[in-house]
Structure formats: structure tokens, C-alpha cells
N, C-alpha and C positions, 0 to 999 in steps of 0.2 A: 504494500500500500504506500507507494512513494509519491503519488500524485498530490500536489499541495492542496487540492480541493477535498481530498478524502481524509476524514478524521475518525478514529475509533470512537465508538459510542457505547454507552452502557444504559440499558433501560432501567428506570427507577421510578418509584412512586413514593411520595412523601407520606408520612404518618398523618400529617394535617389533612391531606386529601382523603385518606382512609377514614378518619374520624367524621369528616363532612359527609362522605358517601354513606357511612353506616347510619348517620343521623337522618339523612334524606330517605333511606330505605325504611327506617323505623316509623317515619310519619307518613308513609304512603297511604293515600285514601283509596280504599279498595272499592271498586264499583259493584253495583248489583248485577247479577247475571240471571238470564232466563231460567225458569224452573227446570226446563229440560236440557240445561247446559251440561253435556257430558261428552266424553270422547272428542274434545276439541271442536265441537260442532259449530261454534260461533267464533272460533279463533283460539287464542291461547287459553288453556284450561286454568282457572283461577286456583284450584287446589294444588296443581303442580307448581304454578308460579309462586304461591306462598311458600312452598317448600324450598324452592330455589332462592327466594328472597331471604328466608330465614338463614339458610346456609351462607349466603353472600354477606349478610350482616354480622353473623356471629362466628363463622368458621373459616371463611376464605381469608388467606393471609397475603399481604403484598409480596412476601418472599416466594409464594407460589408463582406469581406472575414474573417476577424478576429472574428467578432461577430458570424458568422455562425459556425465557427469551435469551438470557445471557449465557446459556451453556453453548451457544453458537456465536461466532464472531459477528458483531454488529458494527455498522459504520454509517456515517452521514457524508454526503457530498453535495456540493452546489452544482446543479445542472441547469443551465440557462437561467440562472438567477434564483432558482428554487431549491430549497433544501430537500434532498431525497434520502430517506432512511432505507438501508438495505442490509441484508445478511450476505456475507460473501465467504464461501467455503472453498478452499483450494483442494482439488482432488488428490487422491493417493498417488496418481501417476501424472507426470508433466507431459500429457499427450496433446495439449492444445485444445481439447474439446471443452466447451462451456455452454451452460444452459441458463437462460433467465426464466424464472417461474413467476407468473403474475396472478395474484388473487383477485377476488371480486367482492361484491357486497352480498350478504352481510358478513363476509369472511375477513381474513387478514393474513399476514405472514404466518400466523399461528398454524394455519392449515398445512403448511409445508415443512414444519420443523422436523418431523420424523422422516419424511421423504428426502429432505436435503442430505441427511447423513447417509442414507442408502445410496444416493446417486454419487455423492462425493467420495465416500469411503466404502465401496462395496466389499472390500476385503474384510471389514469388520463384521459383515453379515454373511460370510461364507462365499462371497464372490471373488472376482479377480480384480486386482488393483488396476490393471491395464484397461478395465472397462469403466473407469471413473470419469467424472466430469467436474470441472469447476462449476460451482452453483451460485447464482446471484438471485436473491429474492427481495425485490424492493416493495416498500409500501407505496401504494398509489398516491398521487398528489391529493392532499386533503384527508388522507387516511393515516391513522397511527401517528408515528413520529415524523412523517414527511411534512413538508411545509404546505401551506394552503395557497392555492393560486389566487390571484386577485379577483377572478371571476370563474364561473364554471367552465371547465374544459372537458372534452370528450376523449374517447379511446384513440382516435386518430392522432390527436395532439400528444397523448401519452406515449404512443409508439415512437414519435420523434424524440421525446425525452429519453426513452429507453435506448434508442440508438446512440444518443449522445453520451449517456451514462456508460454504455458498454464499450464504445469505440474511443471516445475522446477522453473520458475520465479514467476508465479501468484499462484501456489500451488493448482490448481484444480486436483482432482484425476481422474475425467472423464469429458468429455464435448461433446457437439454436434457441428457440423460444417455445414455451408451453403455457397454456392457461385454460381456465374455465370461467364462466360468468363474465365479468368485465375483462378478466384475463384472456378469455377467448376472443373478445373483440379487439383488445390491444394486440394480441398475438396475430390475429388476422391482418390487421393493418401493418404490422411489421412485415408480414409475408407479402402484402400487396405493394407496399411502397418502399421497402428497404431490403429487397432481395439481393442487393449488391453486397450486403454484410450479413444477412440472415440466411443460413444454409438450409434450414428446414423448420417447419412448425408442427406442433402437436396440440390437439384440442381434446378436452373431455366434455365440452358443450359446444354446439354449433349455433351461433346467433341467428334467431329466426327472422329478424328484420332484414337480413341480407338477401332474402329470397322473396320473389314475387311469382305468382303463377305464370307458367310459360304459355305460349300461344297454343300448344298442343299438349294439354295437361292429361296425363294418363291416370289410372286409378290410384296408383301408389302416391303420386304427387298430390292429387286431389284430396286423398285421405290425410296426408301430411298437413296441408293448409287448413283442413277442417279441424284437425287436432290443435293447431296453433290458434285458430279462432276460438275454439272452446276454452283453451287455456287463458287467453286474454279476457274472456268473459267471466271466468270464475276464479282465477288465481292472480291476476295482474293488476288489481286495484292499486296496490302499493306503487307499481311501476308508473301508472298514470299520474298519481299524486306527485311522486318524486321527480317526474319528468317535466312537470308544469309549475307546481307551487311548492318547491322543496323548503323554502324559508318558513312558510306557514306551519308545516308539520314539525320543523326543526325546533321551534320554541318548546313544544310539549316533550319531544324526545330528549332534548338536552336537559330539561329541568327535572325529569323523573327517571332515575335509574331503572326502576321497576317497569315503568311504561316503555322504556327503550328495550328492556329485556323481553317484554311481551311482544313487541314489534319484530324483534329479531328471532327469538327462540321458536316462534311458530314456524318460521321458515326452515329452521334446522329439523323440526319434526316432519314437515310435509315435503321437503325437498330431498331429504336424505333417505337412505335405505333402512328406515326404522320400522316399517310395517305398523305404523301408528304408535309405537312405543319409543319415545325419544330417549328414555333412559337406557334402552338396549344398545344404543350407539354412542351416546355422549354422557360422560359424567359431569357433575356440576363444576368441577375444577376447570375442565377444558372449555365448557360453555362460558363460564365467567371470565376466564382468561381472554377469550375472544372479545367478550363485552368490554373488558378493561382496555383493550387496544383502542377502543373508541372513547370510553368515558374518561380514562386517565390522561388522554392526550387532547381533550377538547375537540375531537373530530367527529362527534355524532352528527353535527349539522353539516360540516363541510364534505363529509363522505357522501351526502345525498346529491351534491352538485354534479357528480358525474352523469346522472340521469338527464339533467337539463343540458349539460354539455353535449351529450350524444344527440339529443333532440335538435340542438342548434346546428350540429355538424350535418345531420340529415337535411335540415331545412336549407342549409347552404349548398346542398347538392353533392356532398361528399359521400359517394357510394362506391363500394368495392365492386370492381368489374370482374377481375380474374386474378388469381394467385398462381403463379407458375412454379414456384419452388415446391419441393416435396412436402406433402401434408399427411399427417397421421391423425386418425380419429379413434378414440376409445369410447365405445358406447356402453354406458352404465345403466343397468336395468331400471333403477329408480330415479334417473334424471328426469326432472319435471318438464324441462324444455324438450319438446319432441325433436328427435333426430330426423333430418330429411332422408329420404331414400338415397342410397349411394349415388345413383345416376343424377339426382338433383344436386347433391353436394358437389358433384364433379363439375357442374356448370360454373362454380366459383373457385373451387379448390382443386389442386392437382393431387388427387387422393392416391397415395401409394401404400397406405396401411389403413385397414378398417377392421377394428377388433371389438368383438362383443365380449364384454367383461362378465364375470360370474356374479358379482355383487357390488354394491355401492350406488351412490346417487350423486347429487349435485356437488357435494363436498368430497369429491373422490379421493383426493390425497389424504385428507384427514380420516376418512372412513376406512380406506383400504390402502394404507401406505406401502405395504410390500408389493401387492399386485400392481399398484400405480407405478411405483418405481421400476418394476420389472418391465412393464409395458413401455414406459417412456424410454428406458435404456435400450430396449430392443429396437425401437424405431430409430433413435438417433445414432446408434452404432452402425446402422446400415446407410445412413445419409452421408454423402460426401461432405467433409468439413472444409 
């Protein structure tokens, strides 16, 4: 880390913040719920949320957060005038291969902590050191410990920042990119506009807004667009609000830790491979650590800006037409965003790997770290670097 813009960073939370957080949790005003409210029928289950809040207030320790983040090397760098927080792991073998992993909302770099080690140091997990990668995991602008842009920016703009981070700041000549959720959009833009430095991309979610019905829609494609339409009608209310009036929502979410937890944790239950039981996939410590990446960094509000930034990019006519570099897609059975048929995906992506995974959902790296790392490694080892 010799670049003057790069500085080591240690994640920390003050005891003053923790006292204030616990006090705000303690005075939560709990709403009335319908008499038939069960099995998360109307959104986040109040009984479950009260258990999480009690644990957060009385048992969760700041050391849990700090130790989880700081066991891997953290850094900050100034990229185009904006502070970017990132983890940077040097692989076991100096083979020149490097991956940038990009998270989304309502996730964070916490999603990739276990995956990072498997990709950077496979020899510690029974693999071969020559199959290692340098791994870079940045916090999106406005998220976590990264700086807040002056106004909302979208995934296309973030892709340019990632190019600058990787090539100008960290000095990599070429790199691979992987992502889901916003990470999938950022990674797609890296493939579309930065193929001179990006050797290949891998996605565990395919952004549905990239696709419009073709002139000769077949049954598979028609079914895909019908599924997307159904999803938008039943599960994407949050997307509409955050894409249009993020500031109005932000006042409530920023003020109430429990309200924010309700907004986010419902997504972890319904988007992940939980079969309706959130506790089967995520313990309170990991859910709260992810929440703290927002609450402890004052980024609850600014993280919503990406939605408006994307809408502004689309309104300005920035549309991906074709990605020519190799693209791998891992299809997770519980991913809530429908995957397009392969021949439809091929209209935008140069698909060279299409893998149906056995388990996992929207938070694939967090849910299935070993399978995720194996899939990503297998794809990128075959890509010319």
C-alpha cells in the first residue's frame, strides 16, 4: 500500500454511540398490528423484531462489530475527491489475478468477509495457493465508511470510480469484477464501458431493468417479463419509494434503529434462502453487524441515494447495449429477482458460464460462502487475465 492516497483504516464504534443506540432502542414505540398478523404476513413480524431489539440493546457488543471487520485489512483512499473504504487482501500467490467484489442494498462489505478469505487464501481451506486472487471489497459511495457524494449517483458512475480505484490508486493493470444487487449493476457497467481493464465479470443477480421485451418474444421470454411485472407489483414498493423520494423515508429510518431494522430484516427473510425462517440462515450477530454498517456510520439515509441515482442515469439515456467480455452467471434458487432465460441474457451479456446453484438466495456470498467462492474461482480461473 504505497500509494499516498491509501491509508490503513480501523473500524471502530464509540461507547457514546452505543449508549445512545441502546437508549433509542429502549424507547421504541411499538405499533399495533392486525389481529391476524403472523408469518410475516404484513411485513416484519413484531414478535421476532422485539427479540432482535432486545438482543441488540442488551447483548450485542461493539467488539462484535469491530472484530469482525478488523480481522481483515481495511483501508481508505481518495478516489476522484471521494473517500472510499475498502478491504484489500493480497492473495497467497503473486499471480497477478485480482477481483473486486461489490455489495448492494441492504447489504454491505459484511456479506463478503468469509468469501474474501476463501478467494485470497484458498490454501487455508484445502485448496491450492496458485488459485488465489487479490481481493478488493469497497463500500459503495454513501454506504458504510465510504464518503457521501454531494448528490445521488448511480451504478454507472460507481463503475468509473471502481476503475479509478483499481487502476490509478491500487495500480492493477487489469482485474475481474463480481457483484449482486447494486453490485450486479456496477459490475455490468464495468463490463460495458471498461472492458479495456476488466477481463471478465460474474453476477449472482441479473438486473431486470436492463431488459425490454424483444420484437419476437417467445414463451420463455414472455414468462420472464411476466414474473418481473409480478415482482414489481408485490415486492418492489421499497424500490419505488427509494427511487423517487428517498429523503422523505430517510428521516424515519435514520431516527429509529428498530424501524430501520424492520425495513431491512424483512428483506433478509424474503430475499434469502430461508424458507420463511430467517433464523435458519442468519443469527442476530450477523444481522446486527450489517445494520451497524449503516447506523454506526450515519449512512442509513445516504445509502438510499443510489436508487435515485440509477433512476437519473436511466432518465439521461444511459442504457447498457452489449457487454463483450466474458460473463458468468450463478443462478441461486431463492433469488427474488427473476433470472432471464439464457438466450435473453445473451442479448446483453457475453455469457460463457451459466451455473444453477444448489442453495442460496439474494445474499449469496453470505448465505453460501464456500459454494460462492468455488463458483467465482472456477469462472475467473478460466478467463484470460
